[in-house]
N, C-alpha and C positions, 0 to 999 in steps of 0.2 A: 757313471764310471769315469767319464772323461769330460773335461771342460776346455773351453777355448783358451789358449794362451793369448792369442791375438786374433783379431778378425781382419781378414783381407777382403776388400770389397771393390767391385767394379761399378761403373756408372752406365745406366741405360737411359733412354729418352725419358724426359720428365713428364709428369701429368699433374692435373689439378683436381682437388676435391671440391665438390659443390658446397659442402657444409664447412663450418668453422673447424679448423684442425684442433686436435686435443691439446697440442702445445706448439708454440712457435719459438724457434731458436733465433732470436733477433740478431745476436752477434756472438760468435764463438771463435776463440783464438787459442792455439797452442804454440808455444815458443820453446825451443831447446837451444840453449846457449852453451856449447861445448868449449870448456876452457883448455882441456888437455884430454889425453886418452883416459885419464882417471877421474876427471872432475867435470861437472856441468850443472846447470840450473834449468829446471823444467818449470814453465809457468803456464797456467791455464786460466783464462778469463772468459766469462760467459754472461750473457743477458738473455734470460729465458722467460717467456710469458706462458703460463699454464692456464688454459681456458676452462678445463673441466676435469672431473675426477679421473677419467681414463688417461689423462696426460700427466697425472701427478708424479709419476716416476721420473719425468724429465726435470722436476724441481729438486730432485735429490742431489746431494753432494757426496761422492764416495771417493775416498783417498786411501791408498794402501802404501805403507812404508815397511822397510825392513833394514837390515844392517847395511845395505848398499845405498839407501835413499831415506832421507829424513824430511819431515815437514818443516819448512822454514817459516812460512807465513800463511795466514788465511784471513780474509775479510769478506763480508757480504752485506747486502741490503735487501730486505724483504718488504715488498709493498703489496698490500692487500686492501680490500674494502674497509678493513678495520684500522688501517694506518700503515706507518712505515717503521720498521725495526732494523737497527744495526746489529750485525752479528760479528763475533770474533772467534778466535781459535778455541776459546773455552766453551763455546756453544756446541762444538762438535762432540758427539758421542765417540768413545774410543773403546776398543777391546782387542785383546790378543787373539790371533788366529793360529790354529794348529799347534797349540802349546807343547804337545808331546815332542814334535820333531823340529819345530822352528819357532822358538819362543821370542824371537825378535821381530816377528811379523805382526803389524798392527793395522787395524781398520779404523779410519775416521769417517764419521757418517753424520749427515744431517738431512732430515725430511721435513719440509714445511708442513704445518698443520693449521692451515688458515682457510678462509672462504675463497671461492673462485669468483672471478679470475684473479690471479696474483702474478707478480713479476719478481724474480729473484736475480740479482746481479752478484756475482762472486768472483774472487780471484784467489788463487793459492799458488805457492811455489814449493818445489821439492829440490833439495840438494842431493845430487848424485856424487858420491865420494869415493867409490871403489871401482869405478869403471862403468861403461855402457856397452852392452852387447847389441842391443836393438833400441832405436829411438822409439818412444811411445807412439803407438799407432794413432793416426788421425782418422777418427770415424765419428763425425759430429752427429749423424743420424743413424740410430740402430734400432729404432722402434717404429711401428707403423703409425700413420696419422700424425706425423710430426713434420712441420715445415722448417726449412732453414733459409733465413734471409741472407745471412753473410757468414762465411766461415773462412778461416785462414790458418795456415800452418807455416811456421818459420823455423828453419834449422840453420843455426849460425855456428860455423866451425872455423878453426884456424886456416889460413890460406894454404892451399895445397893438400889439405887433409881429405883423403878419399872417402866418399860415401856412395852407397848404392840405394836405389829406390825403385818401387813399383807403384804406379798410379795411373789412372786414366786422365788425371789432371796434369797439364804441362806446367812445370815450374818456371818461375823467373829466377835466373841465376846471376848473381852479382859477384864478380871476382876482381873488382877494381881496386880493392885496398888490402889491408892486412888480414881481412876475414873473408871467407866465402859464405855467401848468404843465399839460401834456397827458399823460395816463397811459393806456396801453392794456395790458390784462392778458388772458392766456389760460392756462387750467389744464386739465390732464388730457386733452390731445390724444393719442389713441392711435396716431397715425401713419397711414400709407397703404401700400397694396400696389401694386407696379408690375405692370401688366397690359397686354396688347395691347388696342388700340382704347380706351385710357383717356382721360379728359379731359386737357387740357393741365395740366401741373403747377401752374400758377398758379391753377387752379380748385379745388385740393384740399388746400392747406395754409394755415395762418393767416399773415397779413402785415400790416404797416403801411407805407405809402408816403407820405412827407411832404416838403414843401419850403417854403422861405420865399417869399412873394410878391415882396417886394423883396429882392434878393440881390446878392452880389458873388462873382465867380469870377476868380481870378488878378488881383485888384485892379481888375477891370472890373465896374462896377455895371450892374444890369439889373432889369427887372420881368417877371414871368411870370404875370400874372393871367389871360391868355388866349393863344391861339396867335398872334394878330396881334403881340402884344408880344414874344413869343419869337422870331418870325420877324424882326422888326426888329432885335433884339439880335444875332442870329446873322449877319444880312446885314452889319451894321456891323463885325463882327469880320472878315468875309471881305474887305472892301474893301482892307484893308492888305496882303493876301497876293497880289494880282494884279500882281506885280512883274516881268513879262516885259521883258527887255531889248530894245533895238532889233534885236539879232542874233536873239533868240528870235522876235520878231514876223516878221522876214523869213523865217525858216525855216518858220514856220507857214504864211505866205502861199505859199511855194514848194510846200508839200505839196498845196495844192488847185489848183494851176495845171492848167488843162484840165478842171476839174470844172464842169459846167454847172448842176447842180441842188443843192438843199440836201442831199439824201441823199448824193450823191456826195462832197460836202465833209465831211459828218459821218463817212461811212465811211472816208475817207482819214485823218482825224484819229484816229478810233477804232483803225484799224489801226496808226497810229504809236504810240498809247498802248500797244497790246498788245506791240509789238516793242521798246519802249524803257523800259518801267517794269515794276515788279513790286509786288505787294501785301505790305505788312508790317503786322501788326495792332497798332495803338496805340489802345487803346480809349478811348471817351468816359469821362471821369471820371479817366483816367490821362493820356492824351494831350491831353485838354482838348477844348473845343468849337470852338476856332479852328483851321482848317486850317493846315498848314505852308505857308510861302511857296512859290509856284510855282518860284522860283529854287532852292529847296532840293530840290524833287522833281527838277528838271532835273539838278542837281549830283550827287545821290545815286542817282537812278534808281529810287527807291521811295517809297512813302507809304502811309498808311492810307486808309480809304474816304473820309474828309473831304478829304484832300490830293489824291487822284487825281481825285475828282469835281470839286473846285475847279479843278485844273489843266486838266481838259478844258473846263470852263466858260470859263476864260480864253482857251484856244485858239479855241474856237468864236466868242467875242466878237471876236477879231481878224479873222475872216473874215465878220463881219456876221451871225452866227447867235445869237440870244438863247436862253438856257436858264435853267432854274430848278433850283438846288441844292435837294434836299429830304431830309428825315429820316423814318425809318420804323422800326417794330419788326418784325423778320423772323419772330418767333414768334407775334405777336399781330395778327390781322386787324383787331381793333377796339381803339381806345385807351380808356383809362379815361374814363367820362363825367364831365363837369363837373370835370375835373382836367387842367390844362395845366402841363407841366413839362419843362424841357430834359432832365431825366434819364429821361424815359419812353421814349426812342428808343435803338436800338443800332446803327443803320446809316445811312449817307448815300449818296445816289445823285444822278443828274442826269435831269431831265425836259426834253426838247427838243420844243417844239411845231413841227409842220410846217405851213408856209404855202404851199408850192409847189402848183401846180395838179396834178390827177391823183388817183389812188386814195388817196394818202397825205394829201391836204389835210385839215386839221382834226384829224389824229391827233397823238398824242404818243409820242415814243420814250422809254421808261423805260430809261435807260442804266445798265448795271452796269459801273462803271469799275474795280472790283477784279478782275474777270474779263472782260477784253475779248474772250474767245473766245465769249462768249454771242452768239447772232445778234442783230443790230440789229433792233429791232422786237418782240423777244420779252420778255414779262413773266414772269420765272421764278417758280418756286413759292414763293419766300420773300417776294414782293411782290404777286403777282397777287391782287386782291381786298382788299388791305390799305389801311387809312387811312394817309395820308401828309400831311406838312406841307410845302408849297412855301415856300421862303425867298425872299421878294421884298423889294425896296427899301423898300416902304411897309408891310411886315409879313408875317406868316405867313398862309397860306391852307390850311385843312383841306380835303382832298379825298380821293378814293379811286382807287387804281390799278385799272383795269378787270380783271375776272376773265374766264376763258374758260368756255364752256359745259362742264358736267361730262362730256358725251358725247364730248368730244374727247380725253380722257385715256385712251389705249389703247396696249396692247402686243399685237401680233399676230404669230404665227409660222405660216407656211405651210410645211409639212414634207412631204417625199416620202421614203419608206423602201422601198428595194428589197431584199427578203429573198431570199437564195439558198437552195438546197435543203439546204445544210449548216448553215443558221441564221445565217450571217454577213449583214451588211447594209451597204449604202451609203446614207448619209443626206444629203439636201440640204435646207437651211433658207433661207427668205427671211423676214427679220425686219423689221417696220415698227414703229418706236417714235415715238410722238407726244407733244408737250408735255413734261411733266417726265420721261417715260420717255426722251426724247432727250437729256436733260442730261448723262448719264454718257457719251454718245457724241460730245459736241461736239468734244473734243480728241483722240479716238481715232485719226482718220486720220493725225495727225502722230506717233503713237507707233511704236515698233519693231514689226515684224511679229509677233515672238514675244509681245510684250505684247498685241497685238490678239487673237492666238489664245487666249492665257490668259484674256482677258476673256470671250470667248464659251464657253470650256471650262467656265466656272462654271455654264452653263445646262444642261450635259449630265449626265444621271443614270445613263447606261449606260457600261459599259467601252468606251472608244474610243481611237483615236489623237488627236493634237492636231488640232483643226479647222483647215481651210485656208480662209482668207479669199479669196473669189472676187471680190467687188465690194463697195465701200462708197460710198454716195452720200447726199446730203442736200439739202435745199432752204433751207439756212441763209442764203443770200444773196437769197432771193426776196421779201423784204419789199416792194421797190418794185413788184412785180407785183400784190400783194394789199392793201397797206395794213393797216388794222386787222383784216382777215380773215386775216392771215398766221398759219399754224399750223406751227411747226417740226416736221420729220419726218426721221428718220435711217433709211435702209434698208440692210440688209446681207445679202449672200448668202454663206453658208459651208457647207462640207461636211466630213464625217468618215466614217471606216469603223469598223465594230464587229465584232470577232470574237465569235462565239457570242451575237449579239444575241438570237436566239430559243433557248430551251432545247429540247433534243431528247431523246426517249426511244427513238428509232429509227423509230417509226411516226408520231409526232406532233411538231409544232413548237408551242411556246407563246410567242406574240409579245407583247411589251409594247405597250400602246396608244400610248405616246409615249416618245421618247428624251429629252425635255426635262423640266425641272422643272415640277411641277404642284402643285395643291392649296394648302391653307391650314394653318398651324400653329394649334393651339388650346390654350388654358390649361385646366388641370385644376383641380378644386376649386371651392369656392363663389366666385362672382363678388362682388367688393367694390365696384367702381366702376361708375358708369353707362358706357354705350358712347358714344364720341365719334369721329366720322369727319370730318376736316377737308375731305375732298374725295371725289368719286366717281371710281373707276378701273375699267377693264375689261381683261380678258385673254381673248384668243381664240386657240386653237391649232387649225388645220385640218391634219389628218394624213392623207395618202394612203399606204396600205400596199399594195405590189405583191406579190402572192402568187406564190411560185415555181411553174412549170408542172406540177411533179410532185406538187403538193399541192392539196387542196381544203378549203374551210372546213367545220369541224365544228361550232363554236359561237362565238358572239359575246357579250361581256358585255352585261348589261342597261343601257339608258340611264338617266340620272338627271335629275330635275327637282326642285329644292328651293329654297324661298324663305323666309327668316326675317324678311323685312320690310326689312332693311338690307343683306342679302347674298343674291345669287341665283346658283345653280349649275345648269348644264344640260349635257347631252351628247346627241349623236346618233351612232349607229354603223350604217352601211349598207354592204352588199356588192353589188357589180355585177361579175359575172364574176370576173376575177382581181384586182380592186381593192377595197379596203376603205377607206371614208372615215369618219374619226372627227373630230367637232367637239367640242372642250372649251371651255366658256365660263363665265366667272365675273365677277361684278360686285359692287362694294360701293357703297352709296349714302351720300352726304354727309348728316350730321345728328347729332342727339343722341337716344339711345334709352335706355330703362330697363335697368338691369342684368339684370332678369329675361329680357330678350330674348336674352341671350348663350347661354342653354341651348339654344334652338332653333337658333342659329347653330352651336353646337358639334355638334349632331346632324346638321344639313345638311352642314356642312363634312366631317365624318367619313364620311358617306355618299358624298359626292363623291370624297373621297380614296381610299376603298376601291374605288370604281368605277375610278378611274384606275390603281389597282394591279392590277386584274384583267387576265387574259391572253386574247388571241384564240387559239383552238385550231384548228390545221390537221392534217389527217390525210393520210397518203400515199395517192395514188390507186391 
């Protein structure tokens, strides 16, 4: 649904790989030469050695142009075991992107197809001709197992021209002449390793993020010294797009006839948006910061996050409901401190304050217009707890979308397993999925029954027939009952049959503790990164196993209790007559932890996994 506009990265202590890196960036340089607020030249030069197939992506050349920037020049030299080849602009493949909404956007692409190792040296330049809102981000390493020998970023602007930047690298600033030159350098960065529970990528690679304070974008000038200025600029861009015709206005009014509350009106228009539009990704920086006109969304039936949110805002305004268009970064809960830039966000949504009386009064609906299947009143995992900027007529307001208590993120399975004397079993499951666990189930009731069965079949680890869905229900329309206390939950009952669920040797049956997925995968080898968990989640499986009357319990696996500080595992196994009750519980805790803690997690997780693999042993009476 969402893609990064820009990547903002921080630098952590470096480490070395014992083996040869997949690719080595021997020299990488970006230069932006700003001539005026409207014009500039961006140049990229690189020398990259690709050692093996897994690093082949580093040999790619990808260039995007649009009406604001054009490809001026390109040249390259490719050296491989088969020889040396010179490349020129005509060797680049090109194609239009998102033709329906932005037919001036083109992708230029080249991927070497030669034996390894090979070295590619290339240089290209782009002419920016209608303004620069954000300087291209300097991120020389954004894939694992890539070494950087030397990297440099130079921003050259007229003397006294104000810029702002965010980077862990200290720039060298030369203001001795008619130009101000900012230079950032990084050397001998040995790369990173991709691991589970690792910090976000933007915390482990070098970067420079910069933008002009006074800028122009698509011939529209603006100032971005703070979020208030940015909000005012974006609001002024939107005003020209609220072009609903008189027929459009009448249609909107007819949709809310009979609605007596704010929520009923919002829900009616939200349902209309879901039924009559679809999302097409036209990213900021390509599609621009200005939403497409409402008339264009109506005519085509689609739009990006800006266009759909803006269209919903216009419809709400027709029926007397005020709302705030807002911008957010879906991967970063916190924005860069002391750095305000239109280029820092990657998504747009709508905030609708509720003023009606009742449990909803004073709450705000954070509306996801790119996926109107989301329950109204739900703050999905890409925005809950994130800083956002509300775009108001008098300027932007920095605030935060409320987060949910960590204890509410839960997936629970209540399972009943009826084992026959032959070892076959009938299994019934009642699953309860809360918060982000419910997100994958939001549109499932509308899918084909076979697709529904396949979805739950992924949870089954024993040999079985296709699960049969007995009942699906949810509380997705219950926001009016609870207001801000609303927590989405999807509940499903399904069943399946297993042949030879229990292994038999004639006198004994060996029964699995659970027919569903369990446990945690763990990384081997030395941990390279600190541990980062963006949220706390819990899993609980309660399994009741009914023992066949011709058998009795001989042995039960030993229970496990293990806690590594940020992950907790526990189990209980009890027998009561012909029934065995197994409780499997695991929980991870939000936070940042030292890499040394991963060893205790590995030990605890493996102990828990091994316990889950153990069998209950029954013997024939």
